[in-house]
C-alpha positions in Angstrom: 137.2 15.8 -85.8 137.8 18.3 -83.0 137.1 18.1 -79.3 133.4 18.8 -78.4 132.8 22.1 -76.7 130.1 23.7 -74.6 127.5 25.2 -76.9 127.2 28.4 -75.0 124.7 30.1 -77.3 122.3 27.2 -77.3 122.5 26.9 -73.5 121.7 30.6 -73.0 118.7 30.3 -75.4 117.5 27.3 -73.4 117.8 29.0 -70.1 116.1 32.2 -71.4 113.2 30.2 -72.6 112.9 28.7 -69.2 112.9 32.2 -67.6 110.5 33.9 -70.0 108.0 31.3 -71.2 105.8 28.7 -69.7 107.5 25.4 -68.8 106.3 22.1 -70.2 103.4 20.5 -68.6 105.7 17.9 -66.9 106.7 20.6 -64.5 103.1 21.1 -63.2 103.7 18.7 -60.4 106.6 20.7 -59.2 104.6 23.9 -58.3 105.7 23.6 -54.7 109.4 23.7 -55.9 109.1 26.8 -58.2 111.6 28.6 -56.0 114.1 25.8 -56.7 113.5 26.0 -60.4 113.9 29.8 -60.3 117.3 29.6 -58.7 118.6 27.1 -61.2 117.5 29.4 -64.1 119.0 32.6 -62.6 122.3 30.9 -61.6 122.7 29.1 -64.9 122.4 32.4 -66.8 124.9 33.9 -64.4 127.4 31.1 -65.0 127.1 31.6 -68.7 127.7 35.3 -68.5 124.1 36.2 -69.4 122.8 37.0 -66.0 119.7 39.0 -64.9 121.8 42.2 -65.0 121.1 42.1 -68.8 117.3 42.3 -68.1 115.4 45.5 -67.9 115.0 47.0 -64.4 111.2 46.2 -64.4 111.8 42.5 -65.1 114.4 42.2 -62.3 112.0 44.0 -60.0 109.2 41.6 -60.9 111.4 38.6 -60.1 112.4 40.1 -56.8 108.8 40.9 -55.8 107.8 37.3 -56.7 110.5 35.9 -54.4 109.5 38.2 -51.5 105.9 37.2 -51.9 107.0 33.8 -50.8 108.5 35.1 -47.5 106.7 33.6 -44.5 105.7 36.0 -41.7 107.1 33.6 -39.1 110.5 33.3 -40.8 111.7 31.4 -43.9 110.2 31.1 -47.4 107.6 29.0 -49.1 108.2 27.2 -52.4 105.8 29.4 -54.3 103.1 32.1 -53.7 100.5 29.4 -54.0 101.8 27.8 -50.8 101.4 30.8 -48.5 98.3 32.2 -47.0 97.6 36.0 -47.0 99.2 37.9 -44.1 95.9 38.2 -42.3 95.8 34.5 -41.6 99.0 34.6 -39.5 97.9 37.4 -37.2 98.1 36.5 -33.5 94.6 36.9 -32.0 95.5 35.7 -28.6 96.4 32.1 -29.4 99.9 32.6 -30.7 101.2 33.0 -34.3 99.7 30.5 -36.7 102.1 27.9 -38.3 99.7 26.7 -41.0 101.2 26.3 -44.5 104.7 26.7 -43.0 107.9 27.8 -44.7 110.3 25.0 -45.7 114.1 24.8 -45.6 114.8 24.1 -49.3 112.7 27.0 -50.5 114.4 29.3 -47.9 117.9 28.4 -49.2 116.9 28.9 -52.9 115.0 32.1 -52.1 118.0 33.7 -50.3 120.4 32.8 -53.1 118.0 34.0 -55.7 117.5 37.4 -54.0 121.3 37.8 -54.4 120.7 38.0 -58.2 117.9 40.5 -58.2 117.5 42.2 -54.8 119.1 42.8 -51.4 119.3 40.6 -48.3 118.1 43.5 -46.1 114.6 42.7 -47.4 114.7 39.3 -45.5 113.2 39.1 -42.1 116.6 38.0 -40.9 116.1 37.5 -37.1 112.7 35.7 -37.7 114.4 33.4 -40.2 117.3 32.6 -37.8 114.9 31.8 -35.0 112.8 29.6 -37.3 115.9 27.8 -38.6 116.8 26.8 -35.0 113.3 25.2 -34.5 114.1 22.8 -37.3 117.0 21.1 -35.6 116.4 17.9 -33.8 118.1 16.7 -30.6 120.4 14.4 -32.6 121.7 17.4 -34.5 119.9 16.6 -37.8 117.5 19.1 -39.4 114.0 18.7 -40.8 112.3 20.4 -43.7 109.5 22.2 -41.9 107.7 22.3 -38.6 103.9 21.6 -38.4 101.2 23.5 -36.5 101.7 21.0 -33.7 105.4 21.8 -33.4 106.5 18.5 -35.0 109.6 18.6 -37.2 108.9 16.9 -40.5 111.4 15.7 -43.2 114.1 13.1 -43.4 117.2 12.8 -41.1 119.6 12.8 -44.0 122.4 15.3 -44.8 120.4 17.4 -47.3 118.7 19.5 -44.7 122.0 19.9 -42.7 123.5 21.4 -45.8 120.6 23.7 -46.4 120.7 24.9 -42.8 124.4 25.5 -42.9 124.0 27.5 -46.1 121.1 29.6 -44.8 123.1 30.3 -41.7 126.2 31.4 -43.7 124.1 33.7 -45.9 122.5 35.4 -42.9 125.3 35.5 -40.4 128.6 34.8 -42.1 131.4 32.9 -40.6 130.9 34.2 -37.1 127.6 34.7 -35.2 127.5 37.8 -33.0 127.2 37.5 -29.2 123.8 39.1 -29.4 122.5 36.4 -31.8 124.1 33.3 -30.2 120.9 32.4 -28.4 119.1 32.2 -31.8 121.9 30.1 -33.4 121.7 26.4 -34.3 123.8 23.9 -32.4 126.8 23.5 -34.8 128.6 20.8 -32.8 125.5 18.6 -32.8 125.2 19.0 -36.5 128.8 18.1 -37.1 128.4 15.0 -34.9 125.4 14.0 -36.9 127.3 14.3 -40.2 130.2 12.4 -38.8 127.9 9.5 -37.8 126.8 9.2 -41.4 130.2 8.1 -42.8 130.0 4.4 -43.7 132.5 1.6 -43.7 133.4 2.2 -47.4 134.1 6.0 -46.9 131.0 7.6 -48.4 128.3 9.3 -46.4 124.7 8.2 -46.1 121.6 9.1 -44.1 123.2 7.1 -41.3 126.0 4.7 -40.8 123.6 1.8 -41.3 122.5 2.9 -44.7 124.2 2.8 -48.1 126.5 5.6 -49.0 125.3 8.0 -51.6 127.1 10.7 -53.6 124.4 13.3 -53.1 124.4 12.8 -49.3 128.2 12.9 -49.4 128.2 16.2 -51.2 125.7 17.7 -48.8 127.8 16.7 -45.8 131.1 17.9 -47.2 129.5 21.2 -48.4 127.9 21.7 -44.9 131.3 21.2 -43.2 132.9 23.6 -45.6 130.3 26.3 -44.9 130.8 25.7 -41.2 134.6 26.1 -41.6 135.2 22.4 -40.6 137.3 21.7 -43.7 141.0 22.7 -43.8 142.5 24.7 -46.7 142.5 22.2 -49.7 146.1 23.3 -50.4 147.2 21.7 -47.1 145.9 18.2 -48.2 148.2 16.0 -50.2 146.2 14.3 -52.9 148.5 13.1 -55.7 147.1 9.5 -55.1 144.3 8.3 -52.9 146.7 6.7 -50.5 148.6 9.9 -49.7 145.7 11.2 -47.7 145.6 8.2 -45.4 147.1 10.0 -42.4 145.0 13.2 -42.7 142.0 13.8 -40.5 139.3 16.3 -41.3 137.1 17.8 -38.6 133.8 16.1 -38.9 135.2 13.2 -41.0 136.6 10.0 -39.6 138.1 8.5 -42.7 139.4 10.9 -45.4 141.3 8.4 -47.5 138.3 6.0 -47.6 136.1 8.9 -48.7 138.5 9.9 -51.5 138.7 6.2 -52.7 134.9 5.9 -52.7 134.4 9.1 -54.6 137.0 8.2 -57.3 135.3 4.8 -57.6 132.1 6.5 -58.7 133.5 6.8 -62.2 132.2 4.4 -64.7 133.2 3.9 -68.3 130.4 4.4 -70.8 130.3 2.6 -74.2 127.8 2.6 -77.0 126.4 -0.7 -78.0 123.5 -1.9 -80.2 121.1 -4.6 -78.8 117.9 -4.5 -80.7 116.4 -7.5 -78.8 116.5 -5.7 -75.4 116.2 -2.2 -77.0 119.2 -0.9 -75.1 121.8 1.4 -76.6 124.4 1.6 -73.8 126.2 -0.2 -71.1 128.4 0.9 -68.3 131.2 -0.8 -66.4 132.8 0.4 -63.2 136.4 1.6 -63.3 139.0 0.4 -60.9 141.6 2.8 -59.4 144.2 1.3 -61.7 142.1 2.5 -64.8 142.3 6.2 -64.1 144.4 6.8 -67.2 141.9 6.7 -70.0 142.0 6.8 -73.8 140.8 9.9 -75.6 138.0 7.9 -77.3 136.3 6.9 -74.0 133.5 8.5 -72.1 133.4 8.5 -68.3 130.3 9.3 -66.2 129.6 9.1 -62.5 127.0 7.2 -60.5 125.7 7.9 -57.1 125.9 4.4 -55.7 127.5 1.1 -56.5 126.2 -0.7 -59.6 124.1 2.2 -60.8 124.2 3.9 -64.3 125.9 7.1 -65.1 123.8 10.2 -64.5 124.7 13.9 -65.4 124.0 15.2 -61.9 126.5 12.9 -60.2 129.2 14.5 -62.4 128.7 17.5 -60.1 128.1 15.8 -56.8 131.4 13.8 -57.1 133.7 16.4 -58.7 132.5 19.0 -56.2 133.3 16.8 -53.2 136.7 16.0 -54.5 137.4 19.7 -55.2 136.3 20.7 -51.7 138.6 18.2 -50.0 141.5 19.1 -52.2 141.5 15.9 -54.3 140.1 17.3 -57.6 143.3 16.4 -59.5 142.5 12.7 -59.1 140.0 12.8 -61.9 140.9 13.3 -65.5 138.4 15.9 -66.9 138.7 14.9 -70.6 136.6 11.7 -70.6 134.1 13.4 -68.3 133.7 16.4 -70.6 133.2 14.1 -73.6 130.5 12.2 -71.7 128.6 15.5 -70.9 129.2 17.1 -74.3 128.6 14.1 -76.6 126.2 12.0 -74.6 123.9 14.2 -72.4 124.3 17.8 -73.9 121.1 18.3 -75.9 120.7 19.9 -79.4 118.3 22.5 -78.0 120.6 23.4 -75.1 120.7 22.1 -71.6 121.6 18.6 -70.4 119.6 15.4 -70.0 119.7 13.0 -67.1 121.4 10.3 -69.2 122.2 9.7 -72.9 119.1 10.1 -75.0 117.1 11.9 -72.3 115.5 15.4 -73.0 117.0 18.3 -71.1 115.5 19.3 -67.7 116.2 22.2 -65.4 117.8 20.2 -62.6 120.3 18.2 -64.7 121.0 21.1 -67.1 122.1 23.2 -64.1 124.2 20.5 -62.5 125.8 19.7 -65.8 127.0 23.3 -66.0 128.0 23.2 -62.4 130.2 20.1 -63.0 131.9 21.7 -65.9 132.4 24.9 -63.9 133.9 22.9 -61.1 136.4 21.5 -63.6 137.1 25.1 -64.8 135.5 24.8 -68.2 136.4 27.8 -70.4 133.4 30.1 -71.0 131.9 29.5 -67.5 132.5 31.7 -64.5 134.8 30.5 -61.6 132.6 28.3 -59.3 132.1 27.8 -55.6 131.1 24.2 -55.1 129.9 24.6 -51.6 127.2 27.1 -52.4 126.8 25.8 -55.9 127.0 29.4 -57.4 129.7 31.4 -59.1 132.5 32.8 -56.9 131.5 36.3 -58.2 128.0 35.7 -56.9 129.3 34.4 -53.6 131.3 37.6 -53.1 128.3 39.6 -54.0 126.2 37.8 -51.4 128.9 38.3 -48.8 128.8 42.0 -49.4 125.0 42.1 -49.4 125.0 40.4 -46.0 127.6 42.8 -44.5 125.6 45.7 -45.8 122.4 44.3 -44.3 124.1 44.0 -40.9 125.1 47.7 -40.7 122.7 49.4 -38.2 120.4 52.2 -39.5 119.5 55.2 -37.4 116.6 57.6 -37.5 117.2 61.4 -37.7 114.7 64.3 -37.8 114.6 67.3 -40.1 111.8 69.8 -40.3 109.5 67.5 -38.4 110.1 64.5 -40.7 112.0 61.3 -39.9 114.7 59.9 -42.2 117.0 56.9 -42.0 120.8 56.8 -42.4 123.2 53.9 -42.2 126.1 54.1 -39.8 128.6 53.5 -42.6 127.4 56.5 -44.5 130.2 59.1 -44.8 127.7 61.8 -43.7 126.5 59.8 -40.7 128.2 61.8 -37.9 127.4 65.2 -39.4 123.8 64.2 -40.1 123.2 62.8 -36.6 124.8 65.9 -35.0 122.4 68.1 -37.0 119.4 66.0 -36.2 116.4 67.9 -34.7 114.2 66.8 -31.8 111.2 64.7 -32.9 107.8 66.4 -32.9 106.1 66.8 -29.5 103.4 64.3 -30.2 106.0 61.6 -31.0 107.8 62.3 -27.8 104.5 62.1 -25.8 103.5 58.8 -27.6 106.9 57.3 -26.7 106.4 58.2 -23.0 103.0 56.4 -23.0 104.5 53.3 -24.6 107.3 53.2 -22.1 
């Protein structure tokens, strides 16, 4: 019997059903997270080579318009149109802009990345979004999810929001913030200090050094540092064995070797057993570092914390971390692929949380992301920090640079037009520009 493979056609059918039909009733409770679900669907199809570019123009425009309807007048995005008041409710009538039903950080991250598939970044209220992002940072460097009408930052102090903030900042400003926008920028040093304090005695990262390390929190911290350019080039890190990194120090991390050891230890061997009395069909046992060489017949999953069961999503959180710090070669992909393909890949497409579970959008996407991180044939090259294809990251980068090019107004026959400064005809057009109509000039004088 041959090696199991990614059932690409079934996965594409699964994701197209998610895009074009009503989701099961179990998703009703996630209405406030519709933007998140939308991103997973769009990005999964992109990874599989069946992205939205295959859709008719009208369908792509409808998706883009839906995303933009969630944009908040004060900056950022809401999780769905049902969580945003009409524009008239946010008008300043002398008491300042209203903050009711505020934007939230996860929705903003997923909205910006989703617009990269169907729209342009110049449709984002960029400066408002950056100013809003700064208001979410606390004095200790951490970030919250949203800010209330009373100006209180709500949301946990863990690394998830730091990651989202770093990603939003990257998408809107790139690697360098201009001098003009420095006053609206977040405090990067405080964020890095906050992330550093989260590394625990065993090498992983948690909400704080007094809490238990968690693979999801560790991923968010590493990815945030990567987007802030606080990780070195992975090729400069020796990683043939966990111990070889013992002398290396990463900016923002106190103990690299401990982190590598902790991440590798998240692997657990999965075996099928029958136990009718307890109605259990599986058991898992942790792997020691000496058991990294595995037989072809074995399945290996990942857990997020010590003594927990294997879960599809942690296959991504862990492999992505190891990839970003240059230690991806410490894991053997064969047993991991077998676990995903033979234990959690579903017959209708997608992946379940654990063996026997039905597929869901969250685990189905992260299953694909884990395989893409391990360079699975049939999937696009993957950027683990942004959790999208490298092709899409490059597209976003170009969109951002295009959005930052200034646009000037010129006049012709009494009408105003706009032209970008990088247009080949810019100088010739501006040189031939006419004077604006007299009433426009008079109106400008009054305003000044």
